C-alpha positions as CSV (number, residue, x, y, z in Angstrom):
1,M,-0.1,-0.1,-0.1
2,Y,1.3,3.6,-1.3
3,K,2.0,6.6,1.7
4,I,-0.6,8.4,-0.5
5,C,-3.4,5.9,0.0
6,K,-2.9,6.0,3.6
7,E,-2.6,9.8,3.2
8,L,-6.2,10.5,1.8
9,E,-7.9,7.4,4.2
10,V,-6.5,9.7,6.8
11,I,-8.0,13.5,5.2
12,K,-11.2,11.9,5.2
13,K,-11.3,10.3,8.6
14,N,-10.7,14.1,9.6
15,Y,-13.0,15.6,7.4
16,D,-15.6,12.7,8.4
17,T,-15.0,13.7,12.4
18,T,-16.9,16.6,13.7
19,I,-14.9,19.6,15.4
20,D,-15.0,22.0,18.6
21,L,-15.1,25.7,18.0
22,V,-14.9,26.2,21.4
23,D,-15.8,23.8,24.9
24,G,-19.2,22.3,24.1
25,L,-20.2,23.6,20.7
26,P,-19.5,21.1,17.5
27,F,-19.4,21.9,13.8
28,S,-19.3,19.7,11.0
29,Q,-18.3,20.9,7.7
30,K,-19.8,17.2,6.2
31,D,-23.1,17.6,8.0
32,T,-23.4,21.4,7.2
33,I,-22.9,20.8,3.5
34,K,-25.9,18.2,3.8
35,Q,-28.4,20.2,5.9
36,I,-27.5,22.9,3.0
37,E,-28.4,20.2,-0.4
38,F,-31.6,18.9,1.6
39,Y,-32.9,22.1,2.3
40,S,-32.0,23.8,-1.3
41,N,-34.1,21.1,-2.4
42,S,-37.4,21.4,0.4
43,K,-36.5,17.8,1.6
44,Y,-36.1,16.7,5.5
45,L,-33.0,15.4,7.0
46,N,-35.3,12.7,8.6
47,G,-37.0,12.1,5.7
48,Q,-40.3,12.6,3.7
49,K,-43.0,10.5,5.8
50,D,-44.0,11.2,9.4
51,E,-44.8,8.3,11.9
52,Q,-47.9,7.3,10.4
53,G,-46.6,7.2,7.0
54,R,-48.1,10.4,5.8
55,D,-46.0,12.7,3.4
56,K,-44.8,16.1,5.6
57,P,-45.1,19.2,4.1
58,F,-41.8,21.8,3.4
59,F,-42.5,25.0,3.5
60,N,-39.0,26.2,2.3
61,I,-38.5,30.1,3.1
62,L,-34.6,30.2,2.0
63,N,-34.4,29.5,-1.4
64,A,-36.2,33.1,-2.2
65,I,-33.9,34.9,0.3
66,C,-30.7,33.4,-1.4
67,D,-32.4,34.9,-4.7
68,V,-32.4,38.6,-3.0
69,E,-29.3,38.5,-1.7
70,N,-28.2,37.4,-5.2
71,A,-29.5,40.0,-7.1
72,A,-28.3,42.5,-5.0
73,K,-24.4,41.8,-5.1
74,D,-24.8,40.4,-8.7
75,I,-21.5,41.3,-10.9
76,D,-21.7,41.2,-14.7
77,T,-19.1,40.7,-17.3
78,K,-19.7,44.5,-18.1
79,D,-18.2,45.2,-15.1
80,I,-14.6,43.5,-15.6
81,Q,-12.1,46.4,-17.3
82,A,-8.6,46.2,-17.5
83,T,-6.9,49.8,-16.1
84,S,-3.3,50.5,-16.1
85,D,-1.9,52.6,-13.4
86,D,0.8,54.1,-16.2
87,G,-0.7,56.7,-18.5
88,Q,1.9,55.4,-21.2
89,H,0.1,51.9,-21.6
90,Y,-3.1,53.2,-22.0
91,T,-2.9,50.6,-25.6
92,E,-2.2,48.0,-23.3
93,A,-4.7,47.9,-21.2
94,F,-7.5,48.5,-23.9
95,L,-6.3,45.8,-25.7
96,M,-6.3,43.3,-23.0
97,S,-10.1,44.7,-22.1
98,K,-10.5,43.8,-25.6
99,E,-9.3,40.2,-25.1
100,I,-10.4,39.4,-21.4
101,Y,-13.5,40.1,-23.3
102,E,-13.3,37.8,-26.0
103,W,-12.2,35.1,-23.7
104,M,-15.2,35.5,-21.3
105,K,-17.5,35.3,-24.1
106,E,-15.1,31.9,-25.6
107,A,-15.1,30.8,-21.7
108,D,-18.8,31.3,-21.0
109,F,-17.9,33.3,-18.2
110,A,-20.9,35.1,-17.5
111,K,-22.2,31.7,-16.5
112,T,-19.3,31.1,-13.9
113,L,-19.8,34.4,-12.3
114,N,-23.3,33.5,-11.3
115,E,-22.3,30.0,-10.3
116,M,-19.8,31.9,-8.0
117,R,-21.6,34.5,-6.6
118,D,-24.7,31.5,-6.1
119,T,-22.7,29.3,-4.2
120,H,-21.0,32.3,-2.2
121,T,-24.4,33.2,-1.1
122,R,-26.1,29.8,-0.3
123,Y,-23.2,27.7,0.8
124,G,-21.1,31.1,2.6
125,S,-18.0,29.3,0.9
126,L,-16.9,29.6,-2.4
127,L,-14.0,27.5,-3.6
128,V,-12.7,28.1,-7.8
129,K,-10.4,26.3,-9.6
130,K,-8.4,27.2,-12.3
131,C,-7.9,24.6,-15.1
132,I,-5.8,24.6,-18.3
133,Y,-6.1,22.4,-21.3
134,N,-5.3,21.4,-24.5
135,D,-8.1,21.6,-26.9
136,G,-5.7,20.7,-29.9
137,E,-5.7,24.4,-31.1
138,G,-3.1,25.2,-28.1
139,K,-4.0,25.7,-24.6
140,E,-7.0,27.3,-22.9
141,L,-8.1,28.6,-19.5
142,E,-11.5,27.8,-17.6
143,I,-12.7,28.7,-14.1
144,E,-14.4,25.9,-12.6
145,V,-16.7,26.3,-9.2
146,P,-16.7,22.6,-7.7
147,E,-19.7,21.2,-5.8
148,W,-19.4,21.3,-2.4
149,K,-20.9,17.7,-2.0
150,N,-17.8,16.5,-4.1
151,V,-14.9,17.9,-2.1
152,I,-13.2,17.1,1.0
153,T,-10.9,19.7,2.9
154,D,-9.5,20.9,6.0
155,Q,-11.9,21.8,8.4
156,N,-9.8,24.4,10.2
157,D,-8.2,26.0,6.8
158,I,-9.6,25.5,3.8
159,E,-7.3,27.2,1.2
160,H,-4.2,26.2,2.7
161,G,-4.7,22.6,3.8
162,A,-4.9,19.5,1.6
163,I,-8.1,19.6,-1.1
164,V,-9.7,15.9,-2.6
165,E,-12.0,16.7,-4.9
166,V,-13.7,13.3,-6.4
167,H,-14.8,13.1,-9.6
168,Y,-17.2,9.9,-11.0
169,M,-15.8,8.8,-14.1
170,T,-16.8,6.5,-16.6
171,P,-14.1,3.2,-18.4
172,M,-14.5,5.7,-21.4
173,E,-13.4,8.7,-19.8
174,M,-10.8,7.2,-18.1
175,Q,-9.7,5.6,-21.2
176,K,-9.0,9.0,-22.7
177,K,-6.0,10.4,-20.2
178,E,-3.0,9.2,-22.1
179,S,-0.7,10.1,-19.1
180,W,-2.5,8.2,-16.3
181,K,-1.2,4.9,-15.2
182,N,-3.0,1.7,-14.0
183,V,-6.1,2.7,-15.8
184,P,-6.9,-1.1,-17.0
185,E,-6.4,-2.2,-13.1
186,A,-8.9,0.1,-12.1
187,I,-11.2,-0.4,-15.3
188,K,-11.6,-3.9,-14.3
189,K,-13.3,-3.4,-11.3
190,V,-16.5,-2.0,-12.7
191,V,-16.4,-3.9,-16.1
192,K,-17.7,-6.9,-14.4
193,E,-20.3,-4.6,-12.6
194,G,-21.5,-3.2,-16.2
195,S,-19.4,-0.5,-18.8
196,G,-21.9,2.1,-17.5
197,K,-20.9,2.3,-13.8
198,R,-18.6,5.4,-12.5
199,I,-15.3,4.8,-11.0
200,P,-14.6,7.5,-8.1
201,V,-11.8,9.1,-8.8
202,Y,-10.0,11.1,-6.6
203,E,-7.9,14.5,-6.9
204,V,-5.6,15.0,-4.0
205,R,-3.6,18.2,-4.1
206,G,-1.6,19.3,-1.3
207,E,2.1,19.2,0.7
208,F,3.2,15.9,1.4
209,P,6.8,14.6,1.8
210,L,8.8,14.0,-1.1
211,S,8.6,10.4,-0.1
212,Y,5.4,10.0,-1.5
213,I,6.4,10.8,-4.9
214,K,9.7,9.1,-4.6
215,E,7.7,5.5,-3.5
216,L,5.4,6.1,-6.5
217,E,8.4,6.1,-8.8
218,G,9.9,3.3,-7.4
219,K,12.8,4.8,-5.7
220,K,13.9,4.9,-2.4
221,P,13.2,7.4,0.0
222,S,15.6,9.4,2.0
223,E,15.1,10.5,6.0
224,K,15.5,13.9,4.4
225,D,12.8,13.0,2.1
226,E,10.3,12.1,4.7
227,T,11.0,15.6,6.2
228,T,11.0,17.7,3.1
229,F,7.7,18.6,1.9
230,T,6.4,19.9,-1.3
231,Y,3.2,21.0,-3.2
232,Q,1.7,17.5,-4.9
233,L,-1.1,16.5,-7.1
234,H,-1.8,12.9,-7.0
235,I,-5.2,10.9,-8.8
236,L,-6.1,7.8,-6.8
237,A,-8.9,5.7,-8.2
238,G,-11.5,3.6,-5.6
239,E,-13.1,0.7,-5.8
240,Y,-16.9,0.9,-7.1
241,S,-19.3,0.1,-4.2
242,D,-22.8,0.0,-4.1
243,E,-25.5,-0.2,-1.4
244,N,-24.7,-4.1,-0.9
245,N,-21.0,-3.8,-0.7
246,R,-21.3,-0.7,2.1
247,S,-21.9,-2.8,4.4
248,K,-18.9,-4.6,4.3
249,K,-16.2,-3.1,6.3
250,V,-13.5,-2.9,4.1
251,D,-9.9,-0.8,4.7
252,F,-10.3,2.2,2.3
253,S,-7.0,2.6,1.7
254,Q,-6.2,-0.9,0.5
255,K,-8.7,-0.1,-2.3
256,L,-6.7,2.9,-3.8
257,I,-5.1,2.7,-7.1
258,P,-2.9,5.6,-8.3
259,L,-3.2,6.6,-11.8
260,Y,-1.0,10.2,-11.8
261,W,1.2,12.2,-9.6
262,E,3.0,15.5,-9.8
263,N,5.1,17.6,-7.9
264,D,5.9,20.8,-7.3
265,T,2.4,21.6,-9.2
266,D,0.6,24.4,-9.2
267,R,-1.7,25.8,-6.8
268,V,-4.9,25.9,-8.6
269,Y,-7.7,26.8,-5.6
270,K,-8.8,30.0,-4.6
271,Y,-11.4,30.4,-1.4
272,L,-13.4,33.0,-0.3
273,A,-15.9,32.8,3.1
274,R,-18.9,34.4,2.7
275,K,-18.8,35.5,6.9
276,K,-16.4,33.8,8.8
277,K,-16.2,32.4,11.8
278,A,-13.5,31.5,14.7
279,G,-12.5,28.0,14.8
280,R,-13.6,26.5,11.8
281,S,-12.9,27.7,7.7
282,F,-16.0,27.0,6.4
283,G,-17.8,30.4,6.0
284,V,-22.2,31.1,6.8
285,G,-24.5,30.6,4.1
286,V,-28.2,32.3,4.0
287,F,-28.9,28.7,4.9
288,E,-26.9,28.2,7.4
289,E,-27.9,31.4,9.0
290,G,-31.7,30.7,8.6
291,A,-31.6,26.6,9.4
292,E,-33.7,27.7,12.8
293,A,-36.2,29.9,10.8
294,Q,-36.7,26.7,8.7
295,I,-36.8,24.2,11.1
296,W,-39.2,26.0,13.5
297,T,-40.9,27.1,10.2
298,N,-41.7,23.6,9.4
299,D,-42.8,22.5,12.8
300,V,-45.4,25.3,13.0
301,V,-46.6,24.1,9.1
302,L,-46.6,21.1,10.1
303,K,-48.8,21.3,13.1
304,Q,-50.6,23.8,11.3
305,W,-51.3,20.7,8.5
306,R,-52.4,18.4,11.6
307,A,-54.8,20.8,13.1
308,M,-56.4,21.5,9.6
309,E,-56.7,17.8,9.1
310,F,-58.0,17.2,12.5
311,T,-60.8,20.2,12.6
312,S,-61.8,19.6,9.1
313,K,-63.6,16.3,10.0
314,V,-67.1,16.9,10.4
315,V,-68.6,15.0,13.9
316,G,-71.5,15.2,15.6
317,Q,-72.9,14.4,19.7
318,T,-76.2,13.7,20.5
319,A,-77.7,11.7,24.0
320,S,-80.0,10.1,21.8
321,K,-79.5,6.0,21.6
322,K,-81.7,5.8,18.4
323,L,-78.6,7.8,16.2
324,K,-75.8,5.7,18.2
325,G,-72.9,4.3,15.8
326,R,-74.7,6.8,12.5
327,N,-72.4,8.0,10.0
328,I,-74.1,11.8,8.9
329,L,-72.3,11.8,5.9
330,T,-72.7,8.1,4.2
331,E,-76.5,8.1,5.6
332,V,-78.2,11.6,5.5
333,D,-79.3,12.9,2.1
334,D,-79.5,16.4,2.0
335,G,-82.9,17.6,3.7
336,Q,-83.4,14.8,5.7
337,I,-84.8,14.9,8.8
338,L,-83.5,12.8,11.7
339,E,-85.6,11.4,14.5
340,H,-84.2,12.0,18.1
341,E,-85.2,11.1,21.7
342,E,-87.0,14.4,23.6
343,D,-84.5,16.8,24.9
344,K,-81.3,15.1,22.8
345,P,-80.6,17.0,19.8
346,I,-77.5,16.2,17.1
347,T,-75.2,19.1,17.9
348,T,-72.2,19.4,15.8
349,L,-68.6,19.1,17.9
350,N,-66.1,22.0,17.8
351,L,-62.6,20.6,17.0
352,L,-60.9,24.1,16.6
353,P,-57.9,24.6,18.8
354,S,-58.1,27.1,21.5
355,G,-57.0,30.5,19.8
356,G,-58.1,29.1,16.0
357,L,-55.6,28.7,13.5
358,G,-54.5,32.3,13.4
359,Q,-51.9,31.6,16.2
360,Y,-49.7,29.5,13.5
361,G,-50.2,32.3,10.9
362,N,-48.3,34.3,13.8
363,L,-45.9,32.2,14.7
364,I,-44.8,31.8,11.3
365,A,-44.5,35.4,10.6
366,Q,-42.2,35.9,13.9
367,W,-39.4,33.4,12.5
368,Y,-40.1,35.0,8.7
369,S,-38.9,38.4,10.5
370,Q,-36.2,37.1,12.5
371,L,-35.1,35.6,8.9
372,E,-35.4,39.1,7.7
373,K,-33.0,40.2,10.1
374,T,-30.3,37.3,9.9
375,T,-30.2,38.1,6.3
376,S,-31.2,42.0,5.9
377,A,-33.7,40.5,3.1
378,Y,-36.3,43.0,4.6
379,A,-39.7,43.3,2.4
380,A,-38.3,46.4,0.9
381,Q,-35.6,45.0,-0.5
382,R,-37.9,42.0,-2.4
383,G,-39.5,44.8,-3.3
384,E,-43.5,43.6,-1.4
385,N,-45.6,46.6,-0.7
386,P,-45.3,47.9,3.0
387,T,-48.4,47.1,5.5
388,S,-50.7,50.6,5.9
389,G,-49.1,53.0,7.7
390,T,-45.1,52.2,7.2
391,P,-43.7,55.7,6.8
392,F,-41.6,56.4,3.7
393,R,-39.0,57.7,5.5
394,L,-38.8,54.3,7.7
395,Q,-39.2,52.0,4.7
396,A,-36.0,53.7,3.0
397,T,-34.1,53.4,6.1
398,V,-34.5,50.0,5.5
399,L,-33.6,49.6,2.3
400,Q,-30.8,51.8,2.6
401,Q,-29.7,49.8,5.7
402,S,-30.0,46.2,3.6
403,N,-28.1,47.6,0.7
404,S,-25.1,48.7,2.6
405,V,-24.9,44.5,4.0
406,F,-25.6,43.4,0.3
407,E,-22.8,46.0,-1.0
408,D,-20.1,44.8,1.7
409,L,-20.7,41.1,0.2
410,Q,-20.1,42.2,-3.5
411,E,-17.4,44.3,-2.8
412,E,-15.7,41.1,-1.2
413,M,-16.9,39.1,-4.3
414,G,-15.4,41.9,-6.2
415,I,-11.8,41.9,-4.6
416,F,-11.7,38.1,-5.1
417,I,-12.6,38.6,-9.1
418,T,-10.2,40.6,-9.2
419,E,-7.1,38.5,-7.8
420,I,-8.4,35.9,-10.0
421,F,-7.5,38.0,-13.1
422,E,-4.6,39.2,-11.5
423,D,-3.0,36.2,-11.0
424,W,-4.5,33.6,-13.4
425,I,-6.9,34.9,-16.1
426,M,-4.3,38.0,-17.4
427,P,-1.0,36.0,-17.1
428,F,-2.4,33.7,-19.2
429,L,-4.5,36.0,-21.6
430,S,-0.7,38.0,-22.0
431,K,0.9,35.0,-23.1
432,R,-1.3,35.0,-25.9
433,L,-0.8,38.5,-27.2
434,N,2.5,38.1,-29.3
435,A,3.0,38.6,-32.9
436,E,1.7,35.5,-34.2
437,H,-2.1,35.9,-32.3
438,I,-5.2,37.4,-34.2
439,L,-7.6,39.8,-31.8
440,A,-10.6,40.0,-33.5
441,H,-13.6,42.0,-32.0
442,N,-15.9,44.4,-33.0
443,F,-14.4,48.0,-32.4
444,T,-15.9,51.1,-32.6
445,M,-14.7,53.9,-35.2
446,E,-13.6,56.1,-32.2
447,E,-11.8,53.1,-30.5
448,L,-10.0,52.7,-34.2
449,K,-9.1,56.0,-34.2
450,D,-7.3,55.9,-30.7
451,I,-5.2,52.5,-32.0
452,D,-4.0,54.8,-34.9
453,K,-3.3,57.5,-33.1
454,N,-1.1,55.6,-30.4
455,F,0.5,53.1,-33.2
456,S,1.7,56.4,-35.4
457,T,2.8,58.1,-31.6
458,Y,4.8,55.2,-30.9
459,H,6.7,54.7,-34.2
460,A,7.0,58.6,-34.5
């Protein structure tokens, strides 16, 4: 068994372990992500059936709040421009802006920006990845947003700790990786299950001892290699498992097969937390902020539903023995007259709870008000009409306060996107701006005149 396989097992074990932010305050990044996934899809963590086997309604109040924040902190491709601090390099900055514009169209970066914004809002944490590949005509750059449900990280330091991304690949996809080793051995594990089965492939990046690389290369590591750390990339294939195999206790690391490894590799991840909390690296998103409001709103809705189901029943009562065991719903027609004993009439039985059903609506309104304050997504921000008698000045003040919160979040996103362009995108594009590169763009007449003027000045 290779050391990197055992290392991945330790990383997974630490990720599955609950940590204490302070004494008595536990946190699990894995459980938090699971809760967000369930609530995003309006599902209960403990199942959709109640104790009597009936479907439970889920009153989702968080997806709409996410939409409000996404709209308030939206960043579009038209907002991205390259500028120069030196006035002598206006033309270079101008051409770089056009090159960035063309690249954003080719890479569909507008869609990536929307995905980044929604992930930042919903999960409270944004992880982006730089991917450079060769499309046959040259190297191309793409910015990806990995799904948190397929990512394993250090709960205390996501950006600087080891990051594991899980890909589920078919045998055909794996065969296309010409630089990978041991692919036939990994495929054999799923061919017997059917060629359509997917193999979990672990992409592991982090700082590991140099001995991990030496061992994979068939070299004998020295004592110094055990204490010399480098940033490495490892790709490992795991054994396919279904529901029947999961019950078996199998050593995870024994089933891993190394496919590819690389030493001193490039760092391809950047991380941004929406709201930071001490003791953990994973940020706080709308779904975590509103978890309590969602839980207790659902509790009230369930009680209201059960009360409505109970109180909607038509029940009569009488002391008359003649009518004992009779059913007015199935045995009585419209206009029928029933005979009862003297002074023993039929009366209706009121099944309404004390205080009426309106109390449930008040509780829902209270929890929603708490959610509005937590997320700053007030009714004014959502464009709803204020209640009668609300002063205009008060409504404007609430909207101003709400906007200021979203502007701060938008500013943080803007700084993060700027870092991505300065560290990844602009260096990549600048290498393409050479004598052989053709920049095709729909320039205006004024822009073409500026280019001609600067070109003439340069030659003069």
